[in-house]
C-alpha positions, 0 to 999 in steps of 0.5 A: 383527478385526471384533468388536474394533471394533464398539463403537468411537467415533472422535473427531477433534480438533484444537487451534486458537487462534481464537475460532470462537464468539466474537461481538464486542459493542458494549462490546468495540468502544468501548474502544481503545488505538490513538490517532488518527493525528496531524496531518501536516506536509510539509517546507518548500517541498514538497507532499504527493505530491512526489517526493523521490527519483526513479526511474532512467530505465531498468531491466531485468527483475529489477531494483527500481524505487524512488521516495520521496514526501512522504507523509501517515500512511496511517492518515488514509486509512482506506477513502478511498484514491482510486478505485483503493482502493490506495496504489500503482499501477504503470502501463504506457503503451499506445502504441496508445491513448495511455493509462496502464494499471494493471498492479500495485497495492499488493496485488501481490506485486511491489510494496512500500509502506514508510511512514517516520515522521519527526519533527514529523509529517513522513513519507515513503513509498517505493514499490518495484516488483520488476520481474518477469522476465515484465514487458513491455518499455515505458514505466512510471510509479509513482503514490502515493495518500494523505490528509493530516490538518490541523486547521481550528481544532478540526475535523480536515480530511482531504485527498486527494493523489497523487504520480507518478514520472517515466516510466521504461523497462523493457527486457530488457537495458540 
């Protein structure tokens, strides 16, 4: 048996669809089919970050808290999304310190950020928090951060905004 494998060469191969040795060139980055984000508009008598559909006052563990905001196109935020670097925070009120503490962001599995493009440059953002069974009972709120784009004659001006839901209680049972 040992003689049969004396001149054997083992080769391990695998198929993959990635360019492991490809380096992007300057010329590759000059061309894009992605158009710039359009100018943002809000509905009459409203402001960016304003709540259109408010949260309910109470939720129990396992339910979904949802709030809808007047929003700008998320592409206008780039890497400028607030000092939290997120579009969404879920915050719990700390009674002992009187402060709000971020418990979830848009990077959390429990949160969903849905941007809905409307007509005429108007859009909304709906934020959902799928309240985990492990969440602490307490007072919460949901915040949304973003940027909207307008033109100052011919120069685009990008402005930050934020919106916050009403406070709501999370309890083990209603």
